[in-house]
DRENPA-3360 file (N, C-alpha, C; in nm, 2 decimals, always signed):
BEGIN
1 = MISYLKNK = +4.69/-20.14/-3.93/+4.55/-20.17/-3.96/+4.48/-20.05/-4.03 ~ +4.52/-19.93/-4.00/+4.47/-19.82/-4.07/+4.52/-19.82/-4.21 ~ +4.64/-19.85/-4.23/+4.69/-19.86/-4.37/+4.61/-19.97/-4.45 ~ +4.58/-20.08/-4.39/+4.51/-20.18/-4.46/+4.37/-20.13/-4.49 ~ +4.30/-20.06/-4.40/+4.17/-20.01/-4.43/+4.17/-19.90/-4.54 ~ +4.28/-19.83/-4.55/+4.29/-19.73/-4.66/+4.32/-19.79/-4.80 ~ +4.34/-19.92/-4.80/+4.36/-19.98/-4.93/+4.24/-19.98/-5.02 ~ +4.12/-19.97/-4.95/+4.00/-19.95/-5.03/+3.95/-19.81/-5.02;
9 = DKPFTLFD = +3.88/-19.77/-5.13/+3.83/-19.63/-5.13/+3.72/-19.60/-5.04 ~ +3.65/-19.71/-4.99/+3.54/-19.69/-4.90/+3.58/-19.63/-4.76 ~ +3.49/-19.54/-4.70/+3.53/-19.48/-4.57/+3.53/-19.58/-4.46 ~ +3.59/-19.55/-4.35/+3.59/-19.63/-4.23/+3.59/-19.55/-4.11 ~ +3.56/-19.61/-3.99/+3.55/-19.54/-3.86/+3.65/-19.60/-3.76 ~ +3.72/-19.52/-3.69/+3.81/-19.57/-3.59/+3.75/-19.53/-3.45 ~ +3.77/-19.62/-3.35/+3.72/-19.59/-3.22/+3.85/-19.60/-3.12 ~ +3.86/-19.51/-3.04/+3.97/-19.51/-2.93/+3.90/-19.49/-2.80;
17 = THAGAGLY = +3.89/-19.60/-2.72/+3.81/-19.60/-2.60/+3.87/-19.53/-2.48 ~ +4.00/-19.52/-2.47/+4.07/-19.46/-2.36/+4.18/-19.37/-2.42 ~ +4.13/-19.26/-2.47/+4.22/-19.17/-2.56/+4.32/-19.09/-2.48 ~ +4.30/-19.06/-2.35/+4.39/-18.98/-2.28/+4.40/-18.84/-2.33 ~ +4.51/-18.77/-2.31/+4.52/-18.63/-2.35/+4.56/-18.61/-2.50 ~ +4.61/-18.72/-2.56/+4.64/-18.71/-2.71/+4.78/-18.66/-2.74 ~ +4.84/-18.58/-2.65/+4.97/-18.52/-2.67/+5.04/-18.50/-2.54 ~ +5.16/-18.54/-2.52/+5.23/-18.54/-2.39/+5.36/-18.47/-2.40;
25 = PLDSEQAQ = +5.37/-18.35/-2.33/+5.50/-18.28/-2.33/+5.60/-18.36/-2.25 ~ +5.72/-18.38/-2.30/+5.82/-18.47/-2.23/+5.89/-18.40/-2.12 ~ +5.88/-18.26/-2.12/+5.94/-18.19/-2.01/+5.84/-18.17/-1.89 ~ +5.72/-18.23/-1.90/+5.62/-18.21/-1.79/+5.67/-18.29/-1.67 ~ +5.62/-18.25/-1.56/+5.65/-18.32/-1.43/+5.62/-18.47/-1.44 ~ +5.51/-18.50/-1.49/+5.47/-18.65/-1.50/+5.56/-18.73/-1.59 ~ +5.60/-18.67/-1.71/+5.69/-18.74/-1.80/+5.83/-18.76/-1.74 ~ +5.87/-18.65/-1.66/+6.01/-18.66/-1.61/+6.01/-18.75/-1.49;
33 = MNSEFKTG = +5.90/-18.78/-1.43/+5.90/-18.86/-1.31/+5.97/-19.00/-1.33 ~ +5.93/-19.07/-1.43/+6.00/-19.20/-1.46/+6.08/-19.19/-1.58 ~ +6.07/-19.09/-1.66/+6.15/-19.07/-1.79/+6.14/-19.19/-1.88 ~ +6.03/-19.26/-1.89/+6.01/-19.38/-1.97/+6.05/-19.35/-2.12 ~ +6.03/-19.23/-2.16/+6.05/-19.20/-2.30/+6.20/-19.22/-2.34 ~ +6.29/-19.22/-2.24/+6.43/-19.23/-2.27/+6.47/-19.37/-2.31 ~ +6.39/-19.47/-2.27/+6.41/-19.61/-2.33/+6.29/-19.64/-2.42 ~ +6.21/-19.55/-2.46/+6.10/-19.57/-2.55/+6.12/-19.49/-2.68;
41 = ISTVIHAT = +6.05/-19.39/-2.70/+6.05/-19.31/-2.83/+6.19/-19.26/-2.86 ~ +6.27/-19.22/-2.76/+6.40/-19.17/-2.79/+6.50/-19.27/-2.85 ~ +6.47/-19.40/-2.83/+6.55/-19.50/-2.89/+6.52/-19.53/-3.03 ~ +6.41/-19.49/-3.08/+6.37/-19.52/-3.22/+6.35/-19.40/-3.31 ~ +6.34/-19.28/-3.26/+6.30/-19.17/-3.34/+6.40/-19.14/-3.45 ~ +6.53/-19.16/-3.42/+6.64/-19.13/-3.52/+6.71/-19.26/-3.57 ~ +6.65/-19.37/-3.54/+6.71/-19.50/-3.58/+6.68/-19.52/-3.73 ~ +6.76/-19.60/-3.80/+6.74/-19.64/-3.94/+6.67/-19.77/-3.95;
49 = FASDLLTQ = +6.55/-19.77/-4.01/+6.47/-19.90/-4.02/+6.44/-19.92/-4.17 ~ +6.42/-20.05/-4.20/+6.36/-20.09/-4.33/+6.21/-20.11/-4.32 ~ +6.16/-20.14/-4.20/+6.02/-20.17/-4.19/+5.93/-20.04/-4.22 ~ +5.84/-20.06/-4.31/+5.75/-19.95/-4.34/+5.67/-19.90/-4.22 ~ +5.63/-19.99/-4.13/+5.56/-19.95/-4.01/+5.64/-19.86/-3.92 ~ +5.77/-19.89/-3.90/+5.85/-19.81/-3.82/+5.89/-19.68/-3.88 ~ +5.91/-19.68/-4.01/+5.95/-19.55/-4.08/+5.83/-19.46/-4.08 ~ +5.71/-19.52/-4.10/+5.59/-19.43/-4.09/+5.56/-19.38/-3.95;
57 = YQSLCASY = +5.59/-19.46/-3.85/+5.58/-19.42/-3.71/+5.67/-19.30/-3.68 ~ +5.80/-19.32/-3.73/+5.90/-19.21/-3.71/+5.85/-19.08/-3.77 ~ +5.80/-19.09/-3.90/+5.75/-18.97/-3.97/+5.64/-18.90/-3.90 ~ +5.55/-18.98/-3.84/+5.43/-18.92/-3.77/+5.48/-18.85/-3.64 ~ +5.58/-18.91/-3.58/+5.62/-18.86/-3.45/+5.72/-18.74/-3.46 ~ +5.78/-18.73/-3.58/+5.90/-18.63/-3.59/+5.86/-18.49/-3.56 ~ +5.75/-18.44/-3.61/+5.72/-18.30/-3.58/+5.69/-18.27/-3.43 ~ +5.63/-18.37/-3.37/+5.60/-18.35/-3.23/+5.73/-18.37/-3.14;
65 = WDDYSYPG = +5.81/-18.46/-3.19/+5.94/-18.48/-3.12/+6.02/-18.35/-3.12 ~ +6.02/-18.28/-3.23/+6.09/-18.15/-3.25/+6.04/-18.05/-3.14 ~ +5.92/-18.06/-3.10/+5.86/-17.98/-2.99/+5.87/-18.05/-2.85 ~ +5.95/-18.15/-2.85/+5.97/-18.23/-2.73/+5.84/-18.28/-2.67 ~ +5.76/-18.33/-2.76/+5.63/-18.39/-2.72/+5.61/-18.53/-2.78 ~ +5.52/-18.60/-2.72/+5.50/-18.74/-2.77/+5.35/-18.76/-2.81 ~ +5.32/-18.79/-2.93/+5.18/-18.81/-2.97/+5.12/-18.94/-2.92 ~ +5.00/-18.93/-2.87/+4.92/-19.05/-2.83/+4.85/-19.11/-2.95;
73 = SPLLAANL = +4.78/-19.22/-2.92/+4.71/-19.29/-3.03/+4.60/-19.21/-3.10 ~ +4.52/-19.13/-3.03/+4.42/-19.05/-3.11/+4.48/-18.95/-3.21 ~ +4.60/-18.89/-3.17/+4.66/-18.79/-3.26/+4.73/-18.87/-3.38 ~ +4.79/-18.98/-3.35/+4.85/-19.06/-3.46/+4.74/-19.10/-3.56 ~ +4.63/-19.15/-3.51/+4.52/-19.19/-3.59/+4.46/-19.08/-3.68 ~ +4.44/-18.96/-3.61/+4.38/-18.85/-3.68/+4.47/-18.80/-3.80 ~ +4.60/-18.81/-3.78/+4.69/-18.77/-3.89/+4.69/-18.86/-4.01 ~ +4.64/-18.99/-3.99/+4.64/-19.09/-4.09/+4.51/-19.09/-4.17;
81 = LRLKDKLQ = +4.41/-19.03/-4.12/+4.28/-19.04/-4.18/+4.26/-18.96/-4.31 ~ +4.18/-19.00/-4.40/+4.13/-18.93/-4.51/+4.01/-18.84/-4.47 ~ +3.97/-18.75/-4.56/+3.86/-18.66/-4.52/+3.73/-18.74/-4.50 ~ +3.72/-18.86/-4.58/+3.59/-18.94/-4.57/+3.59/-19.02/-4.44 ~ +3.70/-19.04/-4.38/+3.70/-19.13/-4.26/+3.67/-19.06/-4.13 ~ +3.64/-19.13/-4.03/+3.60/-19.07/-3.90/+3.67/-19.13/-3.78 ~ +3.70/-19.05/-3.68/+3.76/-19.10/-3.56/+3.67/-19.06/-3.44 ~ +3.63/-19.16/-3.36/+3.55/-19.14/-3.24/+3.64/-19.17/-3.12;
89 = VMELHPNE = +3.67/-19.07/-3.04/+3.76/-19.09/-2.93/+3.68/-19.06/-2.80 ~ +3.72/-19.14/-2.70/+3.65/-19.13/-2.57/+3.75/-19.11/-2.45 ~ +3.71/-19.03/-2.36/+3.79/-19.01/-2.24/+3.70/-18.97/-2.12 ~ +3.72/-19.03/-2.01/+3.63/-19.01/-1.90/+3.68/-18.90/-1.80 ~ +3.82/-18.89/-1.79/+3.88/-18.80/-1.69/+3.85/-18.65/-1.74 ~ +3.80/-18.57/-1.66/+3.76/-18.43/-1.70/+3.88/-18.35/-1.75 ~ +3.99/-18.35/-1.68/+4.11/-18.28/-1.72/+4.17/-18.33/-1.85 ~ +4.17/-18.46/-1.86/+4.23/-18.52/-1.98/+4.14/-18.49/-2.10;
97 = VTNLKNTL = +4.01/-18.50/-2.09/+3.92/-18.47/-2.20/+3.93/-18.33/-2.25 ~ +3.96/-18.24/-2.16/+3.98/-18.10/-2.20/+4.11/-18.09/-2.28 ~ +4.21/-18.15/-2.23/+4.34/-18.15/-2.31/+4.32/-18.22/-2.44 ~ +4.24/-18.33/-2.45/+4.22/-18.40/-2.57/+4.15/-18.32/-2.67 ~ +4.05/-18.24/-2.63/+3.98/-18.15/-2.72/+4.07/-18.05/-2.78 ~ +4.16/-17.99/-2.70/+4.26/-17.89/-2.75/+4.35/-17.96/-2.85 ~ +4.40/-18.08/-2.82/+4.49/-18.15/-2.90/+4.43/-18.18/-3.04 ~ +4.31/-18.22/-3.04/+4.24/-18.26/-3.17/+4.16/-18.15/-3.23;
105 = KQFTDSKK = +4.17/-18.03/-3.19/+4.09/-17.92/-3.24/+4.08/-17.91/-3.39 ~ +4.19/-17.91/-3.46/+4.19/-17.90/-3.60/+4.11/-18.01/-3.67 ~ +4.11/-18.13/-3.60/+4.04/-18.25/-3.66/+3.90/-18.24/-3.63 ~ +3.86/-18.19/-3.51/+3.72/-18.18/-3.47/+3.66/-18.07/-3.55 ~ +3.73/-17.96/-3.58/+3.68/-17.85/-3.66/+3.64/-17.90/-3.80 ~ +3.72/-17.99/-3.85/+3.69/-18.04/-3.99/+3.60/-18.16/-3.99 ~ +3.55/-18.19/-3.87/+3.45/-18.30/-3.85/+3.51/-18.44/-3.88 ~ +3.64/-18.44/-3.89/+3.71/-18.57/-3.91/+3.71/-18.65/-3.78;
113 = AHVHHRDG = +3.73/-18.58/-3.66/+3.73/-18.65/-3.53/+3.62/-18.59/-3.44 ~ +3.58/-18.68/-3.35/+3.47/-18.64/-3.25/+3.52/-18.69/-3.12 ~ +3.52/-18.60/-3.02/+3.56/-18.63/-2.88/+3.44/-18.64/-2.79 ~ +3.44/-18.75/-2.72/+3.32/-18.78/-2.63/+3.37/-18.79/-2.48 ~ +3.31/-18.72/-2.39/+3.34/-18.72/-2.25/+3.25/-18.83/-2.19 ~ +3.30/-18.95/-2.19/+3.22/-19.06/-2.14/+3.31/-19.19/-2.12 ~ +3.25/-19.28/-2.05/+3.32/-19.41/-2.03/+3.34/-19.48/-2.17 ~ +3.46/-19.51/-2.20/+3.50/-19.56/-2.33/+3.43/-19.69/-2.37;
121 = LEGLVAMV = +3.43/-19.79/-2.28/+3.37/-19.92/-2.31/+3.22/-19.90/-2.33 ~ +3.15/-19.82/-2.25/+3.01/-19.80/-2.27/+2.98/-19.73/-2.40 ~ +3.07/-19.63/-2.43/+3.05/-19.55/-2.55/+3.07/-19.63/-2.68 ~ +3.17/-19.72/-2.67/+3.19/-19.81/-2.79/+3.07/-19.89/-2.82 ~ +3.02/-19.96/-2.72/+2.90/-20.04/-2.74/+2.78/-19.96/-2.79 ~ +2.77/-19.84/-2.74/+2.66/-19.75/-2.79/+2.67/-19.71/-2.93 ~ +2.79/-19.69/-2.98/+2.81/-19.63/-3.11/+2.84/-19.73/-3.23 ~ +2.85/-19.85/-3.20/+2.87/-19.95/-3.31/+2.74/-20.02/-3.34;
129 = PPPSKRGA = +2.73/-20.06/-3.47/+2.83/-20.05/-3.58/+2.82/-19.91/-3.64 ~ +2.93/-19.86/-3.69/+2.93/-19.73/-3.76/+2.86/-19.73/-3.89 ~ +2.82/-19.62/-3.95/+2.75/-19.62/-4.08/+2.83/-19.69/-4.19 ~ +2.96/-19.68/-4.18/+3.04/-19.73/-4.29/+3.05/-19.88/-4.28 ~ +3.03/-19.94/-4.16/+3.04/-20.09/-4.14/+3.19/-20.13/-4.15 ~ +3.28/-20.04/-4.17/+3.42/-20.08/-4.18/+3.49/-20.00/-4.07 ~ +3.60/-20.06/-4.01/+3.67/-19.98/-3.91/+3.74/-20.07/-3.81 ~ +3.80/-20.00/-3.71/+3.89/-20.07/-3.61/+3.87/-20.00/-3.48;
137 = VLIDPPYE = +3.90/-20.07/-3.37/+3.89/-20.03/-3.24/+4.02/-20.05/-3.16 ~ +4.06/-19.94/-3.08/+4.17/-19.96/-2.99/+4.11/-19.95/-2.85 ~ +4.14/-20.06/-2.77/+4.10/-20.06/-2.63/+4.23/-20.06/-2.55 ~ +4.25/-19.96/-2.47/+4.38/-19.94/-2.40/+4.36/-19.88/-2.26 ~ +4.29/-19.96/-2.18/+4.26/-19.91/-2.04/+4.38/-19.90/-1.95 ~ +4.37/-19.83/-1.84/+4.48/-19.83/-1.74/+4.49/-19.96/-1.66 ~ +4.38/-20.03/-1.65/+4.37/-20.15/-1.57/+4.41/-20.12/-1.43 ~ +4.36/-20.01/-1.38/+4.39/-19.98/-1.24/+4.30/-20.06/-1.14;
145 = RKEEYQAV = +4.18/-20.10/-1.19/+4.09/-20.18/-1.11/+4.09/-20.32/-1.17 ~ +4.08/-20.42/-1.09/+4.07/-20.56/-1.14/+3.95/-20.58/-1.23 ~ +3.84/-20.51/-1.20/+3.72/-20.53/-1.27/+3.73/-20.49/-1.42 ~ +3.83/-20.41/-1.45/+3.84/-20.36/-1.59/+3.87/-20.47/-1.69 ~ +3.94/-20.58/-1.64/+3.97/-20.69/-1.73/+3.85/-20.75/-1.79 ~ +3.76/-20.79/-1.70/+3.63/-20.85/-1.75/+3.54/-20.75/-1.81 ~ +3.55/-20.63/-1.78/+3.47/-20.52/-1.85/+3.51/-20.51/-1.99 ~ +3.64/-20.53/-2.02/+3.69/-20.53/-2.16/+3.63/-20.65/-2.23;
153 = VKSVSTTL = +3.64/-20.77/-2.17/+3.59/-20.89/-2.24/+3.44/-20.87/-2.27 ~ +3.37/-20.82/-2.18/+3.22/-20.80/-2.20/+3.19/-20.70/-2.31 ~ +3.27/-20.59/-2.31/+3.24/-20.49/-2.42/+3.28/-20.55/-2.56 ~ +3.39/-20.62/-2.56/+3.43/-20.68/-2.69/+3.33/-20.78/-2.74 ~ +3.28/-20.86/-2.65/+3.17/-20.96/-2.68/+3.05/-20.89/-2.74 ~ +3.01/-20.79/-2.67/+2.89/-20.72/-2.71/+2.91/-20.64/-2.85 ~ +3.03/-20.58/-2.86/+3.07/-20.52/-2.99/+3.06/-20.61/-3.10 ~ +3.12/-20.73/-3.08/+3.12/-20.83/-3.19/+2.98/-20.88/-3.23;
161 = RKWRNAQI = +2.89/-20.89/-3.13/+2.76/-20.93/-3.17/+2.69/-20.82/-3.25 ~ +2.72/-20.70/-3.23/+2.66/-20.59/-3.31/+2.74/-20.56/-3.44 ~ +2.87/-20.59/-3.44/+2.96/-20.55/-3.55/+3.06/-20.66/-3.57 ~ +3.02/-20.77/-3.63/+3.10/-20.90/-3.63/+3.24/-20.88/-3.70 ~ +3.25/-20.79/-3.80/+3.38/-20.78/-3.87/+3.47/-20.67/-3.81 ~ +3.43/-20.62/-3.69/+3.52/-20.52/-3.63/+3.66/-20.57/-3.61 ~ +3.76/-20.49/-3.64/+3.89/-20.52/-3.61/+3.92/-20.45/-3.47 ~ +3.96/-20.53/-3.37/+3.97/-20.48/-3.24/+4.11/-20.51/-3.18;
169 = IIWYPLLS = +4.18/-20.40/-3.14/+4.31/-20.42/-3.08/+4.29/-20.40/-2.92 ~ +4.33/-20.50/-2.85/+4.32/-20.48/-2.70/+4.46/-20.49/-2.64 ~ +4.51/-20.38/-2.58/+4.64/-20.38/-2.52/+4.62/-20.43/-2.37 ~ +4.73/-20.49/-2.32/+4.72/-20.54/-2.18/+4.87/-20.55/-2.13 ~ +4.88/-20.53/-2.00/+5.01/-20.54/-1.93/+5.04/-20.69/-1.89 ~ +5.17/-20.72/-1.89/+5.21/-20.85/-1.83/+5.27/-20.83/-1.70 ~ +5.20/-20.88/-1.59/+5.23/-20.84/-1.46/+5.29/-20.96/-1.38 ~ +5.39/-20.94/-1.30/+5.45/-21.04/-1.22/+5.38/-21.05/-1.09;
177 = DRAKGKTG = +5.43/-21.14/-1.00/+5.36/-21.16/-0.87/+5.36/-21.03/-0.78 ~ +5.44/-20.94/-0.82/+5.44/-20.81/-0.74/+5.30/-20.74/-0.75 ~ +5.23/-20.77/-0.86/+5.10/-20.71/-0.88/+4.99/-20.77/-0.80 ~ +5.02/-20.88/-0.73/+4.93/-20.95/-0.64/+4.80/-20.99/-0.70 ~ +4.69/-20.92/-0.67/+4.56/-20.96/-0.72/+4.54/-20.95/-0.87 ~ +4.63/-20.87/-0.93/+4.61/-20.85/-1.08/+4.70/-20.95/-1.16 ~ +4.78/-21.02/-1.09/+4.87/-21.12/-1.16/+4.78/-21.23/-1.23 ~ +4.81/-21.25/-1.35/+4.73/-21.35/-1.43/+4.60/-21.30/-1.49;
185 = LSERLVDD = +4.56/-21.18/-1.46/+4.43/-21.14/-1.52/+4.44/-21.11/-1.66 ~ +4.56/-21.06/-1.71/+4.57/-21.04/-1.85/+4.57/-21.17/-1.93 ~ +4.63/-21.27/-1.88/+4.63/-21.40/-1.95/+4.49/-21.45/-1.95 ~ +4.41/-21.43/-1.85/+4.27/-21.48/-1.85/+4.19/-21.40/-1.95 ~ +4.22/-21.26/-1.96/+4.15/-21.18/-2.05/+4.17/-21.23/-2.19 ~ +4.30/-21.27/-2.23/+4.32/-21.32/-2.36/+4.25/-21.45/-2.39 ~ +4.25/-21.54/-2.29/+4.18/-21.67/-2.30/+4.03/-21.64/-2.33 ~ +3.98/-21.55/-2.26/+3.83/-21.52/-2.27/+3.80/-21.46/-2.41;
193 = IVKLKCET = +3.89/-21.38/-2.46/+3.87/-21.32/-2.59/+3.88/-21.43/-2.70 ~ +3.98/-21.52/-2.69/+3.99/-21.63/-2.78/+3.87/-21.71/-2.79 ~ +3.80/-21.73/-2.67/+3.68/-21.81/-2.66/+3.56/-21.75/-2.74 ~ +3.57/-21.63/-2.78/+3.46/-21.56/-2.85/+3.45/-21.62/-3.00 ~ +3.55/-21.70/-3.04/+3.54/-21.77/-3.16/+3.56/-21.68/-3.29 ~ +3.64/-21.58/-3.27/+3.68/-21.50/-3.39/+3.83/-21.52/-3.41 ~ +3.87/-21.49/-3.53/+4.02/-21.51/-3.55/+4.09/-21.41/-3.47 ~ +4.20/-21.45/-3.40/+4.27/-21.36/-3.31/+4.42/-21.38/-3.34;
201 = LTVELIVD = +4.50/-21.27/-3.31/+4.64/-21.28/-3.32/+4.69/-21.21/-3.19 ~ +4.77/-21.28/-3.11/+4.82/-21.22/-2.99/+4.97/-21.20/-3.00 ~ +5.02/-21.09/-2.97/+5.17/-21.06/-2.97/+5.21/-21.00/-2.84 ~ +5.32/-21.05/-2.79/+5.37/-21.00/-2.66/+5.52/-20.96/-2.67 ~ +5.55/-20.85/-2.61/+5.69/-20.80/-2.60/+5.74/-20.81/-2.46 ~ +5.84/-20.89/-2.44/+5.90/-20.91/-2.30/+6.02/-20.82/-2.29 ~ +6.02/-20.73/-2.19/+6.12/-20.63/-2.17/+6.20/-20.66/-2.04 ~ +6.16/-20.75/-1.96/+6.23/-20.78/-1.83/+6.21/-20.92/-1.79;
209 = QKSSDTGM = +6.28/-20.96/-1.69/+6.26/-21.09/-1.63/+6.13/-21.10/-1.55 ~ +6.05/-21.20/-1.56/+5.93/-21.22/-1.48/+5.98/-21.26/-1.34 ~ +5.98/-21.17/-1.25/+6.02/-21.20/-1.11/+5.93/-21.12/-1.01 ~ +5.94/-21.15/-0.89/+5.85/-21.09/-0.79/+5.87/-20.94/-0.78 ~ +5.99/-20.89/-0.82/+6.02/-20.75/-0.81/+6.00/-20.67/-0.94 ~ +5.96/-20.74/-1.04/+5.96/-20.67/-1.17/+5.84/-20.58/-1.19 ~ +5.73/-20.62/-1.14/+5.61/-20.54/-1.17/+5.56/-20.57/-1.31 ~ +5.56/-20.47/-1.40/+5.52/-20.50/-1.54/+5.64/-20.54/-1.62;
217 = YGSGVCIV = +5.65/-20.66/-1.66/+5.77/-20.71/-1.73/+5.75/-20.72/-1.88 ~ +5.64/-20.68/-1.93/+5.61/-20.68/-2.07/+5.47/-20.63/-2.09 ~ +5.43/-20.64/-2.22/+5.29/-20.61/-2.25/+5.26/-20.68/-2.38 ~ +5.13/-20.67/-2.42/+5.09/-20.74/-2.54/+4.96/-20.68/-2.60 ~ +4.93/-20.72/-2.72/+4.81/-20.69/-2.78/+4.74/-20.81/-2.83 ~ +4.61/-20.82/-2.81/+4.53/-20.93/-2.86/+4.44/-20.86/-2.97 ~ +4.46/-20.90/-3.10/+4.40/-20.84/-3.21/+4.29/-20.94/-3.26 ~ +4.16/-20.89/-3.25/+4.05/-20.96/-3.30/+4.02/-20.93/-3.45;
225 = NPSWGIDK = +4.00/-21.03/-3.53/+3.98/-21.00/-3.68/+4.10/-20.93/-3.74 ~ +4.22/-20.98/-3.72/+4.34/-20.91/-3.77/+4.34/-20.89/-3.92 ~ +4.38/-20.77/-3.96/+4.39/-20.75/-4.11/+4.49/-20.84/-4.17 ~ +4.47/-20.87/-4.30/+4.56/-20.96/-4.37/+4.70/-20.91/-4.38 ~ +4.80/-20.99/-4.35/+4.94/-20.95/-4.36/+4.99/-20.88/-4.23 ~ +4.91/-20.86/-4.13/+4.96/-20.78/-4.02/+5.06/-20.86/-3.94 ~ +5.05/-20.99/-3.94/+5.15/-21.07/-3.86/+5.29/-21.05/-3.92 ~ +5.30/-21.05/-4.06/+5.42/-21.03/-4.12/+5.48/-20.90/-4.10;
233 = SLSEALDE = +5.39/-20.79/-4.11/+5.44/-20.65/-4.09/+5.49/-20.63/-3.95 ~ +5.41/-20.69/-3.85/+5.45/-20.67/-3.71/+5.58/-20.75/-3.68 ~ +5.60/-20.86/-3.74/+5.72/-20.94/-3.71/+5.84/-20.87/-3.76 ~ +5.83/-20.81/-3.88/+5.94/-20.74/-3.94/+5.98/-20.62/-3.85 ~ +5.87/-20.54/-3.81/+5.89/-20.42/-3.72/+5.95/-20.46/-3.59 ~ +5.90/-20.56/-3.52/+5.95/-20.60/-3.39/+6.09/-20.65/-3.39 ~ +6.12/-20.73/-3.50/+6.26/-20.78/-3.51/+6.36/-20.67/-3.52 ~ +6.32/-20.57/-3.59/+6.41/-20.45/-3.61/+6.42/-20.37/-3.48;
241 = FCQIATPA = +6.30/-20.35/-3.42/+6.30/-20.27/-3.29/+6.38/-20.34/-3.18 ~ +6.37/-20.47/-3.17/+6.45/-20.54/-3.07/+6.60/-20.53/-3.09 ~ +6.64/-20.51/-3.21/+6.79/-20.49/-3.24/+6.85/-20.36/-3.19 ~ +6.76/-20.26/-3.18/+6.82/-20.13/-3.14/+6.77/-20.09/-3.00 ~ +6.67/-20.15/-2.95/+6.62/-20.12/-2.82/+6.71/-20.16/-2.70 ~ +6.67/-20.12/-2.58/+6.75/-20.16/-2.46/+6.77/-20.31/-2.46 ~ +6.89/-20.36/-2.42/+6.92/-20.50/-2.42/+6.82/-20.59/-2.35 ~ +6.74/-20.53/-2.26/+6.64/-20.61/-2.19/+6.53/-20.66/-2.28;
249 = VNRIQWYN = +6.51/-20.58/-2.39/+6.41/-20.62/-2.48/+6.46/-20.73/-2.57 ~ +6.42/-20.86/-2.53/+6.49/-20.97/-2.60/+6.40/-21.08/-2.64 ~ +6.27/-21.06/-2.63/+6.18/-21.17/-2.67/+6.05/-21.13/-2.72 ~ +6.00/-21.19/-2.82/+5.87/-21.16/-2.88/+5.79/-21.29/-2.88 ~ +5.67/-21.29/-2.83/+5.59/-21.41/-2.83/+5.47/-21.39/-2.93 ~ +5.44/-21.50/-3.01/+5.32/-21.50/-3.09/+5.24/-21.62/-3.06 ~ +5.11/-21.60/-3.04/+5.03/-21.72/-3.02/+4.88/-21.69/-3.04 ~ +4.80/-21.79/-3.02/+4.65/-21.77/-3.03/+4.61/-21.73/-3.17;
257 = RQ = +4.68/-21.78/-3.27/+4.63/-21.75/-3.40/+4.52/-21.86/-3.43 ~ +4.40/-21.81/-3.44/+4.28/-21.91/-3.45/+4.24/-21.91/-3.60;
% end
């Protein structure tokens, strides 16, 4: 979506509502706890791809991988922006926002990025529409509380009332019955987003069997006002990714194209 926005000379603004620390050392205690990167970034960083999206992703991650670190979404976005574009990132956790400021220091010093210590959904609604009227939003909450699902729907609805052409990416987990009270909430979130009557594209990646012991068996993104051609680009990238990823990654779902 950033590449699509850069096709025009006009500036744009990106919003990241749950930015986290921005950069994650893979030798940290937290990263080593589950070692998820061993079936994630480590499987793609040196692979050979034809997809422009995947090769660009590899290029962006390469220098950080050399330092045994993994870049988060705000750092990836900041590296892609032109001088005229802006990045507004939000993080509520006090330790994480300190780390985020350190991670993005070169970009905040140049006024390309701005870090806000605040609730991301509240901050998004407060700051839209941006002066440029062009841009995109990433909403990627932890969904630790059940209330977060409907909070996302409410903030997206309000954002679209203020900024109708906003391109919004909403990430969500796919949870089995093991999640108990959270099971089915992501599916309801997507249904509620589709009911907002904007064009949407929903893509899901299934990495395990949906069973009572699985927990999170996949994840998805619901994209509101998807940029032209993104379905084709994602399809090419995901088809290639599934060929080299762990054998459990075996299914991609597309639906809710309105």
